[in-house]
All heavy atoms as a GROMACS GRO file, in nm:
protein
  623
    1ARG      N    1   2.215   0.938  -1.100
    1ARG     CA    2   2.098   0.918  -1.032
    1ARG      C    3   2.026   1.055  -1.003
    1ARG      O    4   1.903   1.065  -1.016
    1ARG     CB    5   2.123   0.851  -0.895
    1ARG     CG    6   2.195   0.939  -0.793
    1ARG     CD    7   2.227   0.869  -0.673
    1ARG     NE    8   2.302   0.971  -0.592
    1ARG     CZ    9   2.298   0.985  -0.467
    1ARG    NH1   10   2.236   0.899  -0.394
    1ARG    NH2   11   2.368   1.085  -0.412
    2SER      N   12   2.104   1.161  -0.975
    2SER     CA   13   2.045   1.296  -0.956
    2SER      C   14   1.978   1.346  -1.086
    2SER      O   15   1.873   1.411  -1.084
    2SER     CB   16   2.149   1.388  -0.909
    2SER     OG   17   2.188   1.359  -0.775
    3VAL      N   18   2.042   1.322  -1.195
    3VAL     CA   19   1.990   1.364  -1.330
    3VAL      C   20   1.863   1.289  -1.354
    3VAL      O   21   1.764   1.355  -1.403
    3VAL     CB   22   2.092   1.341  -1.437
    3VAL    CG1   23   2.030   1.366  -1.579
    3VAL    CG2   24   2.214   1.432  -1.425
    4LEU      N   25   1.858   1.162  -1.328
    4LEU     CA   26   1.736   1.083  -1.351
    4LEU      C   27   1.625   1.134  -1.257
    4LEU      O   28   1.516   1.141  -1.296
    4LEU     CB   29   1.758   0.936  -1.322
    4LEU     CG   30   1.843   0.868  -1.427
    4LEU    CD1   31   1.889   0.727  -1.378
    4LEU    CD2   32   1.757   0.856  -1.556
    5ASN      N   33   1.656   1.166  -1.130
    5ASN     CA   34   1.561   1.221  -1.040
    5ASN      C   35   1.501   1.353  -1.092
    5ASN      O   36   1.385   1.371  -1.085
    5ASN     CB   37   1.625   1.239  -0.899
    5ASN     CG   38   1.533   1.294  -0.801
    5ASN    OD1   39   1.432   1.230  -0.767
    5ASN    ND2   40   1.559   1.415  -0.753
    6ASP      N   41   1.590   1.440  -1.134
    6ASP     CA   42   1.548   1.566  -1.187
    6ASP      C   43   1.461   1.554  -1.310
    6ASP      O   44   1.360   1.622  -1.334
    6ASP     CB   45   1.662   1.666  -1.212
    6ASP     CG   46   1.740   1.699  -1.088
    6ASP    OD1   47   1.685   1.686  -0.975
    6ASP    OD2   48   1.846   1.755  -1.095
    7TYR      N   49   1.501   1.463  -1.392
    7TYR     CA   50   1.428   1.433  -1.521
    7TYR      C   51   1.288   1.379  -1.491
    7TYR      O   52   1.189   1.415  -1.549
    7TYR     CB   53   1.510   1.338  -1.610
    7TYR     CG   54   1.449   1.307  -1.739
    7TYR    CD1   55   1.389   1.414  -1.821
    7TYR    CD2   56   1.449   1.187  -1.795
    7TYR    CE1   57   1.336   1.383  -1.947
    7TYR    CE2   58   1.396   1.156  -1.921
    7TYR     CZ   59   1.343   1.260  -1.990
    7TYR     OH   60   1.281   1.235  -2.117
    8GLY      N   61   1.286   1.284  -1.391
    8GLY     CA   62   1.164   1.230  -1.352
    8GLY      C   63   1.065   1.332  -1.297
    8GLY      O   64   0.948   1.341  -1.332
    9THR      N   65   1.119   1.424  -1.224
    9THR     CA   66   1.034   1.536  -1.161
    9THR      C   67   0.983   1.628  -1.270
    9THR      O   68   0.866   1.660  -1.271
    9THR     CB   69   1.125   1.618  -1.064
    9THR    OG1   70   1.173   1.532  -0.960
    9THR    CG2   71   1.045   1.732  -1.004
   10ALA      N   72   1.070   1.655  -1.369
   10ALA     CA   73   1.028   1.735  -1.488
   10ALA      C   74   0.916   1.667  -1.567
   10ALA      O   75   0.812   1.731  -1.612
   10ALA     CB   76   1.147   1.770  -1.576
   11LEU      N   77   0.929   1.536  -1.585
   11LEU     CA   78   0.834   1.462  -1.658
   11LEU      C   79   0.701   1.469  -1.584
   11LEU      O   80   0.592   1.488  -1.646
   11LEU     CB   81   0.871   1.319  -1.678
   11LEU     CG   82   0.988   1.289  -1.775
   11LEU    CD1   83   1.044   1.150  -1.765
   11LEU    CD2   84   0.933   1.315  -1.924
   12TYR      N   85   0.702   1.452  -1.455
   12TYR     CA   86   0.578   1.460  -1.376
   12TYR      C   87   0.512   1.589  -1.384
   12TYR      O   88   0.392   1.601  -1.408
   12TYR     CB   89   0.603   1.431  -1.230
   12TYR     CG   90   0.478   1.430  -1.152
   12TYR    CD1   91   0.385   1.331  -1.152
   12TYR    CD2   92   0.446   1.542  -1.060
   12TYR    CE1   93   0.266   1.334  -1.081
   12TYR    CE2   94   0.336   1.547  -0.993
   12TYR     CZ   95   0.238   1.444  -1.003
   12TYR     OH   96   0.120   1.449  -0.935
   13LYS      N   97   0.591   1.700  -1.379
   13LYS     CA   98   0.538   1.837  -1.393
   13LYS      C   99   0.475   1.864  -1.528
   13LYS      O  100   0.391   1.940  -1.542
   13LYS     CB  101   0.648   1.937  -1.363
   13LYS     CG  102   0.681   1.941  -1.214
   13LYS     CD  103   0.787   2.043  -1.182
   13LYS     CE  104   0.826   2.047  -1.034
   13LYS     NZ  105   0.926   2.143  -1.004
   14SER      N  106   0.524   1.790  -1.628
   14SER     CA  107   0.470   1.806  -1.757
   14SER      C  108   0.358   1.703  -1.794
   14SER      O  109   0.316   1.690  -1.908
   14SER     CB  110   0.578   1.797  -1.871
   14SER     OG  111   0.636   1.671  -1.871
   15GLY      N  112   0.311   1.639  -1.686
   15GLY     CA  113   0.197   1.549  -1.697
   15GLY      C  114   0.223   1.405  -1.743
   15GLY      O  115   0.132   1.332  -1.777
   16LYS      N  116   0.346   1.367  -1.751
   16LYS     CA  117   0.391   1.237  -1.794
   16LYS      C  118   0.417   1.153  -1.673
   16LYS      O  119   0.530   1.116  -1.643
   16LYS     CB  120   0.506   1.243  -1.890
   16LYS     CG  121   0.480   1.322  -2.018
   16LYS     CD  122   0.594   1.344  -2.101
   16LYS     CE  123   0.560   1.423  -2.223
   16LYS     NZ  124   0.679   1.461  -2.307
   17VAL      N  125   0.306   1.107  -1.610
   17VAL     CA  126   0.322   1.040  -1.477
   17VAL      C  127   0.388   0.910  -1.494
   17VAL      O  128   0.482   0.873  -1.413
   17VAL     CB  129   0.183   1.024  -1.421
   17VAL    CG1  130   0.188   0.943  -1.283
   17VAL    CG2  131   0.120   1.155  -1.393
   18SER      N  132   0.351   0.825  -1.586
   18SER     CA  133   0.406   0.691  -1.603
   18SER      C  134   0.564   0.698  -1.635
   18SER      O  135   0.641   0.630  -1.573
   18SER     CB  136   0.336   0.616  -1.712
   18SER     OG  137   0.388   0.491  -1.730
   19GLU      N  138   0.595   0.789  -1.720
   19GLU     CA  139   0.737   0.805  -1.755
   19GLU      C  140   0.814   0.858  -1.633
   19GLU      O  141   0.933   0.813  -1.614
   19GLU     CB  142   0.751   0.904  -1.873
   19GLU     CG  143   0.700   0.847  -2.006
   19GLU     CD  144   0.716   0.956  -2.121
   19GLU    OE1  145   0.826   1.000  -2.143
   19GLU    OE2  146   0.611   0.989  -2.179
   20ALA      N  147   0.755   0.950  -1.563
   20ALA     CA  148   0.821   0.999  -1.441
   20ALA      C  149   0.851   0.888  -1.340
   20ALA      O  150   0.959   0.880  -1.289
   20ALA     CB  151   0.732   1.103  -1.378
   21LYS      N  152   0.750   0.802  -1.318
   21LYS     CA  153   0.773   0.697  -1.222
   21LYS      C  154   0.883   0.601  -1.271
   21LYS      O  155   0.966   0.554  -1.192
   21LYS     CB  156   0.646   0.612  -1.214
   21LYS     CG  157   0.538   0.673  -1.128
   21LYS     CD  158   0.420   0.577  -1.120
   21LYS     CE  159   0.290   0.644  -1.077
   21LYS     NZ  160   0.182   0.548  -1.086
   22THR      N  161   0.887   0.575  -1.399
   22THR     CA  162   0.996   0.485  -1.460
   22THR      C  163   1.133   0.552  -1.436
   22THR      O  164   1.222   0.477  -1.387
   22THR     CB  165   0.973   0.470  -1.615
   22THR    OG1  166   0.846   0.407  -1.627
   22THR    CG2  167   1.084   0.386  -1.675
   23LYS      N  168   1.151   0.674  -1.456
   23LYS     CA  169   1.283   0.742  -1.431
   23LYS      C  170   1.320   0.735  -1.288
   23LYS      O  171   1.428   0.715  -1.247
   23LYS     CB  172   1.289   0.878  -1.487
   23LYS     CG  173   1.270   0.888  -1.640
   23LYS     CD  174   1.368   0.808  -1.711
   23LYS     CE  175   1.340   0.817  -1.859
   23LYS     NZ  176   1.406   0.717  -1.940
   24LEU      N  177   1.220   0.772  -1.203
   24LEU     CA  178   1.251   0.778  -1.056
   24LEU      C  179   1.278   0.635  -0.997
   24LEU      O  180   1.364   0.624  -0.915
   24LEU     CB  181   1.132   0.843  -0.982
   24LEU     CG  182   1.114   0.986  -1.011
   24LEU    CD1  183   0.978   1.037  -0.958
   24LEU    CD2  184   1.221   1.069  -0.944
   25LEU      N  185   1.208   0.536  -1.052
   25LEU     CA  186   1.243   0.401  -1.007
   25LEU      C  187   1.376   0.358  -1.052
   25LEU      O  188   1.448   0.289  -0.982
   25LEU     CB  189   1.134   0.306  -1.064
   25LEU     CG  190   0.996   0.304  -0.989
   25LEU    CD1  191   0.895   0.227  -1.067
   25LEU    CD2  192   1.012   0.243  -0.845
   26TYR      N  193   1.422   0.405  -1.170
   26TYR     CA  194   1.552   0.368  -1.222
   26TYR      C  195   1.655   0.435  -1.127
   26TYR      O  196   1.758   0.370  -1.092
   26TYR     CB  197   1.564   0.418  -1.364
   26TYR     CG  198   1.692   0.373  -1.432
   26TYR    CD1  199   1.725   0.234  -1.440
   26TYR    CD2  200   1.776   0.464  -1.493
   26TYR    CE1  201   1.843   0.190  -1.498
   26TYR    CE2  202   1.892   0.415  -1.552
   26TYR     CZ  203   1.923   0.285  -1.557
   26TYR     OH  204   2.049   0.242  -1.614
   27ALA      N  205   1.630   0.558  -1.091
   27ALA     CA  206   1.723   0.627  -0.996
   27ALA      C  207   1.733   0.554  -0.863
   27ALA      O  208   1.840   0.541  -0.811
   27ALA     CB  209   1.679   0.776  -0.981
   28TYR      N  210   1.620   0.516  -0.820
   28TYR     CA  211   1.605   0.436  -0.696
   28TYR      C  212   1.682   0.306  -0.701
   28TYR      O  213   1.754   0.265  -0.609
   28TYR     CB  214   1.468   0.415  -0.656
   28TYR     CG  215   1.438   0.317  -0.546
   28TYR    CD1  216   1.475   0.352  -0.411
   28TYR    CD2  217   1.371   0.192  -0.574
   28TYR    CE1  218   1.450   0.259  -0.308
   28TYR    CE2  219   1.353   0.104  -0.470
   28TYR     CZ  220   1.386   0.136  -0.345
   28TYR     OH  221   1.365   0.048  -0.240
   29ASN      N  222   1.668   0.237  -0.812
   29ASN     CA  223   1.737   0.107  -0.836
   29ASN      C  224   1.890   0.123  -0.844
   29ASN      O  225   1.964   0.035  -0.804
   29ASN     CB  226   1.682   0.032  -0.953
   29ASN     CG  227   1.543  -0.015  -0.928
   29ASN    OD1  228   1.508  -0.063  -0.822
   29ASN    ND2  229   1.461  -0.015  -1.032
   30ILE      N  230   1.928   0.230  -0.903
   30ILE     CA  231   2.084   0.261  -0.908
   30ILE      C  232   2.131   0.276  -0.766
   30ILE      O  233   2.236   0.230  -0.734
   30ILE     CB  234   2.105   0.386  -0.993
   30ILE    CG1  235   2.084   0.360  -1.134
   30ILE    CG2  236   2.249   0.436  -0.967
   30ILE    CD1  237   2.088   0.485  -1.220
   31ASP      N  238   2.056   0.344  -0.678
   31ASP     CA  239   2.103   0.375  -0.546
   31ASP      C  240   1.980   0.366  -0.445
   31ASP      O  241   1.911   0.470  -0.432
   31ASP     CB  242   2.167   0.503  -0.536
   31ASP     CG  243   2.213   0.541  -0.396
   31ASP    OD1  244   2.203   0.463  -0.307
   31ASP    OD2  245   2.280   0.649  -0.381
   32PRO      N  246   1.949   0.252  -0.379
   32PRO     CA  247   1.837   0.238  -0.296
   32PRO      C  248   1.839   0.334  -0.176
   32PRO      O  249   1.743   0.342  -0.106
   32PRO     CB  250   1.842   0.090  -0.255
   32PRO     CG  251   1.927   0.021  -0.356
   32PRO     CD  252   2.028   0.131  -0.410
   33TYR      N  253   1.957   0.397  -0.148
   33TYR     CA  254   1.964   0.488  -0.038
   33TYR      C  255   1.936   0.639  -0.077
   33TYR      O  256   1.948   0.722   0.004
   33TYR     CB  257   2.095   0.472   0.031
   33TYR     CG  258   2.122   0.337   0.089
   33TYR    CD1  259   2.198   0.242   0.018
   33TYR    CD2  260   2.061   0.301   0.203
   33TYR    CE1  261   2.221   0.118   0.075
   33TYR    CE2  262   2.076   0.167   0.260
   33TYR     CZ  263   2.155   0.078   0.190
   33TYR     OH  264   2.176  -0.043   0.242
   34PHE      N  265   1.906   0.657  -0.200
   34PHE     CA  266   1.884   0.785  -0.255
   34PHE      C  267   1.742   0.837  -0.222
   34PHE      O  268   1.644   0.807  -0.290
   34PHE     CB  269   1.905   0.785  -0.404
   34PHE     CG  270   1.899   0.921  -0.472
   34PHE    CD1  271   1.959   1.034  -0.419
   34PHE    CD2  272   1.833   0.940  -0.597
   34PHE    CE1  273   1.956   1.160  -0.482
   34PHE    CE2  274   1.822   1.060  -0.656
   34PHE     CZ  275   1.882   1.173  -0.600
   35ASP      N  276   1.730   0.906  -0.110
   35ASP     CA  277   1.606   0.947  -0.056
   35ASP      C  278   1.527   1.042  -0.147
   35ASP      O  279   1.405   1.038  -0.147
   35ASP     CB  280   1.617   0.999   0.085
   35ASP     CG  281   1.643   0.892   0.185
   35ASP    OD1  282   1.627   0.777   0.162
   35ASP    OD2  283   1.678   0.931   0.303
   36ASP      N  284   1.595   1.121  -0.218
   36ASP     CA  285   1.522   1.218  -0.306
   36ASP      C  286   1.433   1.142  -0.403
   36ASP      O  287   1.318   1.188  -0.428
   36ASP     CB  288   1.621   1.308  -0.380
   36ASP     CG  289   1.687   1.410  -0.296
   36ASP    OD1  290   1.645   1.428  -0.177
   36ASP    OD2  291   1.787   1.478  -0.345
   37ALA      N  292   1.479   1.041  -0.461
   37ALA     CA  293   1.396   0.967  -0.560
   37ALA      C  294   1.276   0.907  -0.490
   37ALA      O  295   1.164   0.909  -0.542
   37ALA     CB  296   1.480   0.857  -0.632
   38LYS      N  297   1.304   0.851  -0.367
   38LYS     CA  298   1.193   0.792  -0.286
   38LYS      C  299   1.086   0.898  -0.249
   38LYS      O  300   0.972   0.868  -0.259
   38LYS     CB  301   1.252   0.722  -0.170
   38LYS     CG  302   1.332   0.599  -0.211
   38LYS     CD  303   1.375   0.519  -0.090
   38LYS     CE  304   1.499   0.570  -0.024
   38LYS     NZ  305   1.554   0.485   0.082
   39PHE      N  306   1.131   1.010  -0.206
   39PHE     CA  307   1.044   1.122  -0.179
   39PHE      C  308   0.956   1.156  -0.296
   39PHE      O  309   0.840   1.179  -0.287
   39PHE     CB  310   1.112   1.243  -0.123
   39PHE     CG  311   1.145   1.239   0.027
   39PHE    CD1  312   1.273   1.228   0.063
   39PHE    CD2  313   1.044   1.236   0.122
   39PHE    CE1  314   1.307   1.220   0.198
   39PHE    CE2  315   1.077   1.231   0.258
   39PHE     CZ  316   1.202   1.223   0.295
   40ASN      N  317   1.019   1.170  -0.411
   40ASN     CA  318   0.946   1.207  -0.536
   40ASN      C  319   0.845   1.101  -0.576
   40ASN      O  320   0.735   1.131  -0.623
   40ASN     CB  321   1.045   1.241  -0.644
   40ASN     CG  322   1.106   1.378  -0.623
   40ASN    OD1  323   1.054   1.468  -0.557
   40ASN    ND2  324   1.232   1.395  -0.668
   41LEU      N  325   0.883   0.976  -0.570
   41LEU     CA  326   0.801   0.868  -0.593
   41LEU      C  327   0.675   0.871  -0.496
   41LEU      O  328   0.563   0.854  -0.539
   41LEU     CB  329   0.864   0.731  -0.585
   41LEU     CG  330   0.954   0.691  -0.698
   41LEU    CD1  331   1.048   0.580  -0.664
   41LEU    CD2  332   0.864   0.653  -0.819
   42ALA      N  333   0.705   0.887  -0.374
   42ALA     CA  334   0.602   0.897  -0.279
   42ALA      C  335   0.500   1.008  -0.305
   42ALA      O  336   0.380   0.993  -0.292
   42ALA     CB  337   0.657   0.912  -0.132
   43ALA      N  338   0.553   1.123  -0.340
   43ALA     CA  339   0.471   1.235  -0.374
   43ALA      C  340   0.382   1.199  -0.490
   43ALA      O  341   0.259   1.235  -0.491
   43ALA     CB  342   0.554   1.360  -0.405
   44ILE      N  343   0.433   1.143  -0.596
   44ILE     CA  344   0.361   1.110  -0.712
   44ILE      C  345   0.242   1.013  -0.679
   44ILE      O  346   0.128   1.030  -0.715
   44ILE     CB  347   0.445   1.045  -0.823
   44ILE    CG1  348   0.535   1.152  -0.887
   44ILE    CG2  349   0.364   0.981  -0.936
   44ILE    CD1  350   0.642   1.101  -0.983
   45PHE      N  351   0.281   0.911  -0.601
   45PHE     CA  352   0.182   0.817  -0.554
   45PHE      C  353   0.077   0.886  -0.469
   45PHE      O  354  -0.052   0.864  -0.486
   45PHE     CB  355   0.243   0.699  -0.485
   45PHE     CG  356   0.302   0.598  -0.573
   45PHE    CD1  357   0.442   0.574  -0.571
   45PHE    CD2  358   0.230   0.529  -0.662
   45PHE    CE1  359   0.501   0.484  -0.651
   45PHE    CE2  360   0.292   0.442  -0.760
   45PHE     CZ  361   0.426   0.416  -0.748
   46TYR      N  362   0.119   0.966  -0.376
   46TYR     CA  363   0.022   1.044  -0.290
   46TYR      C  364  -0.075   1.133  -0.376
   46TYR      O  365  -0.193   1.124  -0.352
   46TYR     CB  366   0.100   1.132  -0.198
   46TYR     CG  367   0.016   1.217  -0.110
   46TYR    CD1  368  -0.055   1.164  -0.004
   46TYR    CD2  369   0.015   1.353  -0.130
   46TYR    CE1  370  -0.137   1.241   0.075
   46TYR    CE2  371  -0.069   1.434  -0.053
   46TYR     CZ  372  -0.138   1.378   0.056
   46TYR     OH  373  -0.214   1.462   0.134
   47PHE      N  374  -0.020   1.204  -0.465
   47PHE     CA  375  -0.106   1.292  -0.550
   47PHE      C  376  -0.192   1.217  -0.643
   47PHE      O  377  -0.285   1.280  -0.702
   47PHE     CB  378  -0.016   1.401  -0.620
   47PHE     CG  379   0.040   1.503  -0.528
   47PHE    CD1  380   0.178   1.526  -0.526
   47PHE    CD2  381  -0.037   1.567  -0.436
   47PHE    CE1  382   0.232   1.617  -0.440
   47PHE    CE2  383   0.017   1.666  -0.352
   47PHE     CZ  384   0.153   1.691  -0.348
   48ASN      N  385  -0.168   1.090  -0.666
   48ASN     CA  386  -0.254   1.007  -0.754
   48ASN      C  387  -0.340   0.910  -0.672
   48ASN      O  388  -0.372   0.804  -0.718
   48ASN     CB  389  -0.162   0.937  -0.859
   48ASN     CG  390  -0.118   1.030  -0.960
   48ASN    OD1  391  -0.191   1.058  -1.054
   48ASN    ND2  392   0.001   1.086  -0.945
   49ASN      N  393  -0.357   0.945  -0.538
   49ASN     CA  394  -0.441   0.870  -0.447
   49ASN      C  395  -0.402   0.721  -0.434
   49ASN      O  396  -0.486   0.635  -0.422
   49ASN     CB  397  -0.591   0.874  -0.498
   49ASN     CG  398  -0.639   1.016  -0.502
   49ASN    OD1  399  -0.621   1.093  -0.402
   49ASN    ND2  400  -0.701   1.062  -0.602
   50GLN      N  401  -0.270   0.700  -0.425
   50GLN     CA  402  -0.216   0.568  -0.398
   50GLN      C  403  -0.135   0.569  -0.270
   50GLN      O  404  -0.016   0.565  -0.265
   50GLN     CB  405  -0.135   0.521  -0.520
   50GLN     CG  406  -0.214   0.504  -0.638
   50GLN     CD  407  -0.122   0.472  -0.760
   50GLN    OE1  408  -0.029   0.545  -0.792
   50GLN    NE2  409  -0.148   0.359  -0.831
   51ARG      N  410  -0.212   0.590  -0.161
   51ARG     CA  411  -0.148   0.611  -0.028
   51ARG      C  412  -0.060   0.507   0.018
   51ARG      O  413   0.046   0.528   0.069
   51ARG     CB  414  -0.265   0.637   0.076
   51ARG     CG  415  -0.218   0.677   0.208
   51ARG     CD  416  -0.337   0.695   0.304
   51ARG     NE  417  -0.295   0.741   0.433
   51ARG     CZ  418  -0.244   0.670   0.528
   51ARG    NH1  419  -0.243   0.542   0.508
   51ARG    NH2  420  -0.209   0.720   0.645
   52ASP      N  421  -0.092   0.376  -0.008
   52ASP     CA  422  -0.009   0.266   0.031
   52ASP      C  423   0.122   0.267  -0.029
   52ASP      O  424   0.229   0.237   0.035
   52ASP     CB  425  -0.080   0.131   0.009
   52ASP     CG  426  -0.200   0.109   0.106
   52ASP    OD1  427  -0.208   0.178   0.206
   52ASP    OD2  428  -0.286   0.019   0.074
   53SER      N  429   0.124   0.289  -0.156
   53SER     CA  430   0.251   0.307  -0.235
   53SER      C  431   0.333   0.420  -0.184
   53SER      O  432   0.458   0.413  -0.169
   53SER     CB  433   0.225   0.317  -0.383
   53SER     OG  434   0.162   0.197  -0.435
   54ALA      N  435   0.269   0.535  -0.158
   54ALA     CA  436   0.339   0.648  -0.100
   54ALA      C  437   0.401   0.613   0.029
   54ALA      O  438   0.523   0.643   0.060
   54ALA     CB  439   0.244   0.768  -0.084
   55LEU      N  440   0.338   0.546   0.124
   55LEU     CA  441   0.385   0.507   0.243
   55LEU      C  442   0.504   0.409   0.235
   55LEU      O  443   0.606   0.418   0.310
   55LEU     CB  444   0.278   0.442   0.335
   55LEU     CG  445   0.183   0.534   0.406
   55LEU    CD1  446   0.069   0.457   0.476
   55LEU    CD2  447   0.257   0.616   0.514
   56TYR      N  448   0.493   0.324   0.140
   56TYR     CA  449   0.601   0.229   0.113
   56TYR      C  450   0.737   0.303   0.092
   56TYR      O  451   0.843   0.272   0.152
   56TYR     CB  452   0.573   0.133  -0.006
   56TYR     CG  453   0.691   0.053  -0.042
   56TYR    CD1  454   0.723  -0.060   0.027
   56TYR    CD2  455   0.769   0.087  -0.152
   56TYR    CE1  456   0.835  -0.136  -0.013
   56TYR    CE2  457   0.881   0.016  -0.190
   56TYR     CZ  458   0.914  -0.105  -0.113
   56TYR     OH  459   1.018  -0.176  -0.152
   57TYR      N  460   0.732   0.400   0.001
   57TYR     CA  461   0.855   0.479  -0.034
   57TYR      C  462   0.902   0.564   0.082
   57TYR      O  463   1.016   0.572   0.110
   57TYR     CB  464   0.848   0.546  -0.163
   57TYR     CG  465   0.844   0.450  -0.275
   57TYR    CD1  466   0.730   0.412  -0.348
   57TYR    CD2  467   0.967   0.390  -0.314
   57TYR    CE1  468   0.738   0.318  -0.440
   57TYR    CE2  469   0.971   0.301  -0.419
   57TYR     CZ  470   0.856   0.262  -0.486
   57TYR     OH  471   0.860   0.166  -0.580
   58ILE      N  472   0.801   0.629   0.149
   58ILE     CA  473   0.835   0.715   0.260
   58ILE      C  474   0.898   0.637   0.371
   58ILE      O  475   1.004   0.674   0.437
   58ILE     CB  476   0.722   0.801   0.302
   58ILE    CG1  477   0.688   0.909   0.206
   58ILE    CG2  478   0.746   0.863   0.443
   58ILE    CD1  479   0.800   1.010   0.183
   59ASN      N  480   0.840   0.531   0.410
   59ASN     CA  481   0.887   0.448   0.518
   59ASN      C  482   1.030   0.393   0.496
   59ASN      O  483   1.102   0.358   0.588
   59ASN     CB  484   0.789   0.334   0.550
   59ASN     CG  485   0.674   0.385   0.625
   59ASN    OD1  486   0.685   0.478   0.709
   59ASN    ND2  487   0.560   0.325   0.604
   60SER      N  488   1.069   0.378   0.368
   60SER     CA  489   1.198   0.329   0.332
   60SER      C  490   1.309   0.442   0.340
   60SER      O  491   1.427   0.406   0.329
   60SER     CB  492   1.204   0.261   0.202
   60SER     OG  493   1.187   0.360   0.099
   61CYS      N  494   1.268   0.558   0.357
   61CYS     CA  495   1.364   0.672   0.371
   61CYS      C  496   1.431   0.669   0.509
   61CYS      O  497   1.370   0.626   0.608
   61CYS     CB  498   1.297   0.808   0.348
   61CYS     SG  499   1.236   0.837   0.178
   62ARG      N  500   1.544   0.730   0.515
   62ARG     CA  501   1.607   0.746   0.641
   62ARG      C  502   1.531   0.852   0.725
   62ARG      O  503   1.461   0.937   0.676
   62ARG     CB  504   1.754   0.790   0.627
   62ARG     CG  505   1.837   0.687   0.563
   62ARG     CD  506   1.975   0.734   0.535
   62ARG     NE  507   1.957   0.815   0.403
   62ARG     CZ  508   2.045   0.831   0.311
   62ARG    NH1  509   2.162   0.794   0.324
   62ARG    NH2  510   2.018   0.902   0.199
   63LYS      N  511   1.556   0.845   0.862
   63LYS     CA  512   1.492   0.938   0.952
   63LYS      C  513   1.536   1.075   0.918
   63LYS      O  514   1.655   1.104   0.914
   63LYS     CB  515   1.527   0.895   1.095
   63LYS     CG  516   1.456   0.977   1.201
   63LYS     CD  517   1.483   0.930   1.339
   63LYS     CE  518   1.406   1.014   1.434
   63LYS     NZ  519   1.420   0.961   1.571
   64SER      N  520   1.440   1.167   0.907
   64SER     CA  521   1.462   1.308   0.884
   64SER      C  522   1.341   1.386   0.916
   64SER      O  523   1.222   1.332   0.920
   64SER     CB  524   1.506   1.332   0.735
   64SER     OG  525   1.394   1.309   0.647
   65GLU      N  526   1.359   1.516   0.918
   65GLU     CA  527   1.244   1.602   0.946
   65GLU      C  528   1.149   1.596   0.824
   65GLU      O  529   1.028   1.599   0.838
   65GLU     CB  530   1.291   1.747   0.969
   65GLU     CG  531   1.177   1.842   1.010
   65GLU     CD  532   1.230   1.979   1.042
   65GLU    OE1  533   1.344   1.993   1.093
   65GLU    OE2  534   1.151   2.074   1.020
   66LYS      N  535   1.205   1.593   0.705
   66LYS     CA  536   1.126   1.585   0.581
   66LYS      C  537   1.041   1.462   0.580
   66LYS      O  538   0.918   1.470   0.551
   66LYS     CB  539   1.217   1.586   0.464
   66LYS     CG  540   1.151   1.598   0.324
   66LYS     CD  541   1.259   1.602   0.217
   66LYS     CE  542   1.191   1.605   0.082
   66LYS     NZ  543   1.292   1.616  -0.027
   67LYS      N  544   1.089   1.350   0.627
   67LYS     CA  545   1.016   1.231   0.634
   67LYS      C  546   0.904   1.243   0.732
   67LYS      O  547   0.785   1.204   0.713
   67LYS     CB  548   1.111   1.111   0.673
   67LYS     CG  549   1.039   0.978   0.690
   67LYS     CD  550   1.130   0.870   0.730
   67LYS     CE  551   1.056   0.736   0.751
   67LYS     NZ  552   1.143   0.630   0.784
   68GLU      N  553   0.932   1.295   0.854
   68GLU     CA  554   0.828   1.311   0.956
   68GLU      C  555   0.723   1.407   0.908
   68GLU      O  556   0.600   1.376   0.930
   68GLU     CB  557   0.891   1.368   1.083
   68GLU     CG  558   0.990   1.271   1.150
   68GLU     CD  559   0.932   1.131   1.179
   68GLU    OE1  560   0.817   1.123   1.226
   68GLU    OE2  561   0.999   1.028   1.147
   69ASP      N  562   0.757   1.514   0.841
   69ASP     CA  563   0.655   1.606   0.786
   69ASP      C  564   0.560   1.533   0.680
   69ASP      O  565   0.441   1.553   0.681
   69ASP     CB  566   0.724   1.726   0.722
   69ASP     CG  567   0.783   1.819   0.823
   69ASP    OD1  568   0.745   1.805   0.942
   69ASP    OD2  569   0.865   1.903   0.791
   70PHE      N  570   0.627   1.457   0.595
   70PHE     CA  571   0.549   1.379   0.491
   70PHE      C  572   0.454   1.283   0.556
   70PHE      O  573   0.337   1.272   0.515
   70PHE     CB  574   0.645   1.305   0.398
   70PHE     CG  575   0.583   1.281   0.262
   70PHE    CD1  576   0.622   1.337   0.148
   70PHE    CD2  577   0.485   1.180   0.254
   70PHE    CE1  578   0.565   1.313   0.028
   70PHE    CE2  579   0.426   1.145   0.128
   70PHE     CZ  580   0.472   1.216   0.017
   71LEU      N  581   0.498   1.211   0.659
   71LEU     CA  582   0.413   1.115   0.732
   71LEU      C  583   0.292   1.186   0.800
   71LEU      O  584   0.189   1.128   0.802
   71LEU     CB  585   0.501   1.030   0.833
   71LEU     CG  586   0.588   0.928   0.768
   71LEU    CD1  587   0.685   0.878   0.882
   71LEU    CD2  588   0.515   0.822   0.705
   72LYS      N  589   0.324   1.305   0.854
   72LYS     CA  590   0.213   1.378   0.909
   72LYS      C  591   0.102   1.419   0.806
   72LYS      O  592  -0.012   1.418   0.837
   72LYS     CB  593   0.264   1.514   0.978
   72LYS     CG  594   0.336   1.482   1.110
   72LYS     CD  595   0.392   1.613   1.162
   72LYS     CE  596   0.489   1.583   1.281
   72LYS     NZ  597   0.549   1.714   1.327
   73GLU      N  598   0.158   1.450   0.691
   73GLU     CA  599   0.062   1.495   0.576
   73GLU      C  600  -0.025   1.366   0.541
   73GLU      O  601  -0.139   1.387   0.495
   73GLU     CB  602   0.142   1.540   0.461
   73GLU     CG  603   0.064   1.581   0.343
   73GLU     CD  604  -0.010   1.709   0.355
   73GLU    OE1  605   0.031   1.792   0.440
   73GLU    OE2  606  -0.117   1.729   0.290
   74LEU      N  607   0.032   1.253   0.545
   74LEU     CA  608  -0.038   1.137   0.501
   74LEU      C  609  -0.146   1.096   0.598
   74LEU      O  610  -0.243   1.012   0.562
   74LEU     CB  611   0.053   1.015   0.475
   74LEU     CG  612   0.140   1.023   0.356
   74LEU    CD1  613   0.248   0.905   0.355
   74LEU    CD2  614   0.058   1.011   0.229
   75LYS      N  615  -0.140   1.140   0.722
   75LYS     CA  616  -0.235   1.103   0.825
   75LYS      C  617  -0.359   1.184   0.818
   75LYS      O  618  -0.381   1.272   0.754
   75LYS     CB  619  -0.174   1.109   0.965
   75LYS     CG  620  -0.070   1.002   0.985
   75LYS     CD  621  -0.011   1.005   1.116
   75LYS     CE  622   0.100   0.905   1.130
   75LYS     NZ  623   0.158   0.899   1.254
   0.00000   0.00000   0.00000
């Protein structure tokens, strides 16, 4: 899951948004409690003006300072 998460992040940074989402969703499906994949998915959706999708993934993360900071950014 971590390798898929890192690979998805690298794909996004190289402009391959759709492929990045696919890899991150795969990492998320392997482990629905893997917050790193959810944060990265949320960031991709946020930066692509899909606020509702970003909120969906952020809200599914466990309580943390990182989550709270992201939610503040979305407001």
